[in-house]
N, C-alpha and C positions, 0 to 999 in steps of 0.2 A: 869359697866364696863366702863373703857375711850375710846373713838374714838378719833381716830387719823388721822389730815388734813392729804390730799396726799402728802404735801411738807414739812412733816418733816422728824425730823432727821431718824425714824423707818420705815417713806415707801421707805426713800432713800436708807437704811441698806437691805429690804427686799426686794430690784428689784434682778432679777433671772439675776446676774452679770454674772454666771455660762451658762447660753444660751447664752446672749448677746456676750459672746468669742467666745462660738460655732461658732455663726450666721455670727460674723466678720471675723473669721479666714477664715471659708468656702469660703466667698467671696474672700477676699485676693488670696487664694490658686487659684481660680478662674481667676483670673487677671492675676496672673504669670505664668500658662500655658494656657493662650492664648498669652502671650507676648511670652513668648519661642517656641510657636507653627508658632509666625507670624501671628497671628490675631487682629490684632491692631483693628478694628471696635468692636469685641468682647471686649476687655479690658476694650477699654472706654466707650460702655455699661454699663460692670458691675463696674467701677468706677463712675457711676453717683448712680450706686444701693448703692453702700455705700455710698454716698451722703446723700441718702434720706433716710438710713437705723436709723432708732431707738436705735438700739443696738452701731451701731460707736455712734453717737452723744452722748449717756450717756458715752461712756467710754471714751472719748474725753473728756468731763465733767472733769470724776474722773480722770482721769489721770494729767489733770493741776492743780486739785484743791487738789489731795492727791496726786498721787504720784512723779510728777514731782520737779526735787530736786531743781528747783529755784523757788515753790510754794507761797513762802512768800515774792519776792519782786512784790512790785506793779509798776504798768504801769502809763501813765499821768494821769487817773483818778482817783489814789489814793489805788485802793482797793489791798489788800493784800489777801483776802479771802473772799467768797462767803457762804452766810447761805444756807440753806438746802431749800429754797425758790425760792433763786436767781439761783440757782442750774434747779431749773424745769421751772423757765423761761428761761433763758439760752437757753435749749432743746429748747423750742418752738419759740424761734430767731433762732436759729439756722435751725430748719425745713421749716421756712418761709424762711430764706433768706439766707440760704448756698450757693444756687447759682447761690446769687449776691451780693456777700460780699462786704463790703467798710470797709477796716480798717481802723482804728483810726492812729493818730500820735504816735509815740514811745518815750519813756523815754531814756535818754542818759546820761549813769554813764561812768564817766572815768576812765578805769583799769590801774596802772601802771606797765610797762612792765620792766624784767630783765636790757634792754639796756640804760635805762634812758628816755623812749617815753611812750608815755601811747596809749592803744586802747580802742576806746569807744563801750561798750555793749549796745544795744537796748532793750530794754524791752516792748515788746508790751501788752497792757492789759488782761486781764483772759477772757475775751469774744474773743479778735482775737488770745492769744494762743490757746484756745480750739476748731477754726474753725483751725488754721493752723494744729491739730493735728487729727482733724479729716482731713483735705486735705491727710497729711502725710498717714495715713492709707489708701486711694485709690492710693497714690504716689508711695510709697515704694516698694510694689508688682511688680508693671509695671516694675521699673528700676531695682531691684536685678535680674530680668529675664536678663538686659543688663551689669550690671557690671560688673568689671573685678576681675578677681580671686584673685590678689597682691594688691586689695583695702582693706584696715582693719578697717578703722576710721570712727567711725559711721554709722555701718552697724549691722544689729541683726544677729547675731551668732558669728560674727567675734571680734577679740579682740587685742588689742594689743600685747598681748601672741603670737599670730600666726606671726606678724612679727619679733617678735624678734626668732622664731624657725627657720622662712624663712633664714635670717642673717644665723644663725645656720648653714644651711644645705649648703647655699653657699660658704661659708669661712670656712667650718672645715676642717682639714688636708685632709683629702679624696678628695677633689673638688680644691686643690692647692690654698688654699688662701691667703697663703704665698705670690704670686706673683700677689695678684690684687688689683684692687685699686676703690675707693671708691668719689663717687660726691655726698656728700652734698646739697641736692639741697634746696632752700630757695626762696619762693615765695614774692613778694615786696607787703605788705599791702593785700592778697587773697581776705576775705571778701569785702574789701572796695572796688575793682577796677572790680571784676568780669561784664560782659558786661552781661547788661539784655536782648539784644538783644543772645545771646547764649544761656540762662538759658529757654526761650520763645519758640525759635527752637528747643532744646533739649527735653523739657519737653513732656513726653507722657501722658496726660490729654485731656478730652471735653471740650469745650470754657469755661463753667460754672469757674469750675476749673481753669481755665489758665488765667480768667477776676480775678477773687481773688489774685491769685497769682504775675499780675502785679502791681493791687494795693496793696498788701502787700511790694513787691520790692519798690514803688515809697514812700510807707512812713517814710522808713527807709533810703533814701538817702543822702547822701551830697550834700547840695544846688551847691556845683562847681560841682559836678562829677554828675549830674542829669540822667544817662544811665550806670550809675555803682554802683556796691558794694550791698550786700545782709545785711539785718539784724544782726548782732551776738545776740543772746540773745533768737532770735528768734526758735520754736520747730522746723519750716520748714527749716529754714536757714543750718545747715550739711549736708540736701539732696540736696539741691538746690546747694552748690558746690560740692558735689560730681558726681552731673548729671553736671557741666560745666566741669571739671577735667578728668571724665571718658575718657577714648582713651591713655590717656599721658603715661598709664605704657605698653604700646605696642609700644611705639617708639625707644627704645633700644630693641633689640632679636636676637638671631643668632642662627645659627643651633646645634645640640645637638654633632654634629661629626663636629670634627676640617676641617679644609677645602672644605666643602662642603658649597656652597652658597643655601639661602632660597627662591625656585621658587612656583610657584602657586601650583606646586604638592606634595610640602613638607608636611607631615602629622603633624597636629596641636602637635600632641605628639612631634615628632623630633624639634620643636622650643623651645628653652628658652626665657625668658623675667623676665632678671634681675632686673625689677623694683621694690620695695616695697613701698606702699603709704598708708598714713595714715592720711587722712584727705588733707592737705595742706604740710602734711610733709614728704620728698620723700629722699630714697635713691637709686642711682642706682650704681649697681657693675659692674666693669669693667677687662675687663681680658687683657691679656698685650700687647696683639694686636688691642684693639678699642681706636679708635680716640676720645676722652673726647670733644675736641672743637667741634668735627662733629656733637656728641650726644647734646652739649648744645645749637647746633644753631637751632637744627631742635625742640628741648624743646621751644627756643624764640618763633620760630615760631610759634606753636602749641600756645603758650599762648594769644603770641602777639592777633592771631585771635578772643582771648574771653577776651581782653580788661587786659590782666595780663603780667606781665612783671619778669623775674629772678632777685632776687637781687643779684649785684655784688660783695656788701661788705659781706653778709651773704656765698653764695655758693660755693663750693672749693672742692677740690681734693684731696685727702688723699689717702696715701697707707694704706694697711688694717694693715700692720703691726706696723704705727704711733698710730692705733686708733682713734676713731671716737664718736659721742655723737647722741642719738637719742632714742628719746622716754622716756626720763627719765636717760638710760642705756648708759654707755661706753662700745664699744667691739673692741676686737684687737684681732687679732694675734700674737703670741707670735715667738719667734725667733724659737722654733722648731716645728714652723705651728701649734700646737694647738689653738682652739679658747677658747675665754674668755668675759666672760660679766656679770659687777658686777654694780651697782648702779653710777650712774655720781657723779661727784662731788658738780653741782648745786643742783641735785634733794636731794644727801645726807644731805645738808647744809639748806634746806628749811625744810625739814624733820625735823632735829635736832633742827633747831628754833624755832618749835613748840611744840616741845616736852618740852625744855628750859622754853617756856614762861608759860606751864602748870604747872611745876615742881617748877619754882620759886615764880609765884604766891601769894600772899597775902589775895585774895579773899575769896579763899574757902580752907579747908581742906582737909588731907589727901584723906578720903573716896570719897569725890568726883574730887580730880586730879586723882586719880584712875581708876574712872569711866570716866571719860575724855580722858584718855591717852590711855584707853584699845584698840577703835574704830580705834584712830591713828596710834597705833602700829601695829594692826592687818591688818591692810588695807596696809603698808605699808612694812610689811612684805610677805604678800600674792601677790603682784606686784612685789616683785623681788624674788619670793621662785624659778623661775628657773634659779636663777643666781648662780656663783659662791660666797658663802659669808660667807668665812673663816676667821678668823682673829677676833681679840677684837671689831674692827672699826665697822664691820658689824653687828657682835654679839648684839651687842649695851650695850656691858659689863659696859663701863664708865658711860654710860645714867644711864643703872640701878642702879649702884654703888651710882651716885649722888642720883637719887630719894630715892633709901633706907636709905642714909643719911637724907632727907629732912623728908621723914614719918618717920624715929625712932625719930627725935627730936619733930615733932609734936604729936606724939602719944607715949611723955612724957617715951622713952626709952625702948617702950615695943616692943621687937625685935619679938617677935611671930607674934603679931598684924602687925605689920611693912612689915615681908616675907608675909605672906599672902596677904598685899597690892600690893608690889612690884609684885607677880604672877599674879595678877589679873591685872593690869595696863602694864606687856609686857608679853603677852602669847605669848603661843612656837609655831609656825606653821611649819609644814613638808617642809622639801627642796628638793628638787629632780632636780640639775643642768641640764638642757637641754632636760627635760621629757615628755615638752608638747606635745601632739598631734595636728596639726594640723587639719584646714578643710578640707573635701573632697574637693578637687577643686572650681566647681563652685555650690556649695550645697546651699541650702537657706534651712531658714526656712519654706519657705512657698508651699517647695517641697512636703509639709505631710510626710515627711518620721520621723513621730513623735519619734516612738523610736530610732533613730539615734541621735537626736537633744535634747532629754529628758537625755540619758546617757550620752551625752557630756557634756550636762550644768552642771548633779551632777558629773561630775568628777571637776569641776571649785571648789568644795567645799571639806573639810576636816573637820575630828573630830567628834563631834558629829552628826555634819548637815550633813555628809558623810555615817552615817552609819543608823541614819532616814530616809535619801533618799532611799538608799538599801531596811532597812527593807518594805517601800512604794511599793515600785518598780518605784519608779521615779515621784509620782504621790502626789497630794496637798493633805493633810490630811484633808482638809475644803472643798473643791471644788469638789477632784476626778480628774481634770484633770492634762493633764501632762506637768512636769515642762518644758519651753524650754527657751531661751536664754528672752522673752519677760519682763522678770519679774524679781526680783532678790528673795532670798529664803531667808527666818527664820525661824530660829528655836525655835520654842514655847512652854511654859512652861504651862502643862495644869490643875497645879493646883496655878498658877496665882504671886508660890514661885519659884524665880529665883537662892536660893541656893539648891534647888531638883533638882540635875543633874542623877537621876536612868532614865533607857530606857524607862520605860515606861511613864514616864511624860513629853517626850520630842515628838512632831514630827515636822515636815518637811513642812512648808506652805507660799504661794503664800507672799509676801509682802504685797499686798493691801486684802487679805485674813487676814491677820494677823491684819493690823490697823483695820478691820470691825467687829471682834471678840472684841476687845480693847473696840472701840466704841459704839457696844450693850451692854455690861457690862455697861457701862458711862451711858445710856440711860435706862436701866431696873434700874440702883441703883438711 
């Protein structure tokens, strides 16, 4: 019998991840409940427990080494990944220093923007990412209890589709959308100019976390502006931006009944706040009687106190009937008063370029092209499935026809094979315009309403995955935990044959569970 070290891949895989997730989630729910109840002292005490929790430390390391989207990007130390022994060593380091963490410098990567300028992506080291993730576990539930209901970006349980539906509900024909205007608000260099003082004053955290966050902010600042900016590319950066901008949604509000003014006695249910925010992207809906300049002045004052300012070049006031772009969609109220949304010109152009690059490539054959196209096309169609997508342009007929000709040529006029490859490369996605159901009010995954969140998360999927989720009662076939918005759902082929689509061969599991199933097979082999 072969004995395995405590730091091997097998020992990492066999850790009780299910128990770890349960333990961490239980603590996070308690933090959320304490802040909602106004017991800040208890919340801070629970956050310290999260920082000391072995479950939280190991999950943080797993997330930045296995599940994190930028896991293969190296920091200033040049490391793109960690061996299993190094992961256990990092856990030991976090245990001893997480309450007094010294953040290393970040690696700067220039990213070109569509207006010709560049933004600087700042990548922390893997160790710093793991610490940031650990801290995020403690900070997120505390601030989820205070965030505004109309904030949708980089928050658990919320998505761009919620913002899309809110715009529909505010600009549809029954809401007199034809007479409304929209402020397309843009904050100039938002992440680069956020005041550190604002973040530190508004953050709900014990001293140890605050000290670490302060060092994190200083590690990614521009030397010209030492008191401003959050490092884009960090795990905790979007959360810090949400903390700084929280409250901007309440600047423009009015009474539900025309002619009434908001007073101290006005019920919350009677107040309309028509501002939709996704991170630093915002849209403010105006009635005919609203003063746009007055609202912009209030927003400018709000931002100035936080070190930011409104971009005069990009911020504009548009009639709803003229149409506007937001989050990759173009929204417009037609002359007959009906509301419609469809992919924006820029969004469709970028998507078309990706498809064109793969189809016309000479580096690989048709089978590989189909495999590369499938997730891109499926992802694009899924993102726009609540839009108006009629016509050959958005049905992707011309793209598919071009791909078929290339496949047909490369497979030596075998039209049957080309057709199969085309169906694989351009998968169909059910379309249902404006059928998305929004998150209820201020609900959060940390409110312990697991049934609501698991069923809601299941509705985000369709086809085989949707059917598997229903059969499994919205629970993971591997670990048995309910599916929430925390992690993506993967469809697993039990026998390993990806051409076997029989019902008994398909189960829905967490992304991380899927990774570990295949990792276990590699270890055994």
